[in-house]
N, C-alpha and C positions, 0 to 999 in steps of 0.2 A: 943585247947591246942596243937595239933599236928602242926598247922600252926605257932603258937608262937615259938615252939621249932625249927622249920625249919628256921624261921626268925633269931633266935639267932645263930643257927649254920652257916648260911650264913654270918651274920655280923662278927662272930668270925673266919670265914674261916676254920671251923672245918670239914674237909672232913670225918672223922670217924663218927661224929654225923649225918652228912647228909646221909651217906651210911646206917646207922642204920634206920634212919627215912624213907628212900626210900624203905626199905624192909618191912615197916609196914604202908603203906599208907591206911588211913581209908576211909570209905565211907562218903561223905559229904552230909549235909542236904539241902543245897541250891546251886543254880547256882553261886551265888556270891562267896561262899567259894570255889567252884570248879575252878572258874576263878582265884581266888587269889592263890590257890594251883598250878595251871598251870603256872602262872607268876613266882612264887617262884621256881618251878622246872626248869623253863628255866634259871633263875638266878643261880641256883645251878649248872646246866650244864655249863653255861658260866664261872662260877668260877672255876670249875674243869678243863676246857680247859685252862684258864689263868694260873692256878697253874701248870698244866702239861707243858705248854710252858716255864714257869720260871724254872722248874726243869730241863728240857732239856737244856736250856741255861746255867744253873749252871754246869751241868754235862760236857758240852762241854768246859766250861772255866776251870774246874778242870783238864780235860784231857790235855788241852793246857799247864796248869801250870806244871803238872807232866812231860810232854814231855820236857818242857823247863828246868826243874830242872835236869832231866836225861841227857840232852844234855850238861849241864854245869859241870857235875861231871867228875872227872878223870876216865879214863878207868882202871879198875883193871885187870891186866893180870893174876893174881893168880900164878905167877911164882916167884921163888926165884932168884933175880938178885944179884949175888955176884961180879959182875965186877965193880970195883971202880977205 
């Protein structure tokens, strides 16, 4: 049951579910189940790394966009200019 839930969480890229499952790793009855769990945990780790990299890339792009928008806006001097 736990392995099935982990497979689903990995397929859905649901990091919250993966985290909860990793906090409650059960004891496995057979070596085959242990190997399967080991493989799935490696996949979960790889998925987390990929998602972290994508998030970092998105954050950098957002920062570039904000800097561009700020550079194209007029400078507000906050002074009353009455000279016409």
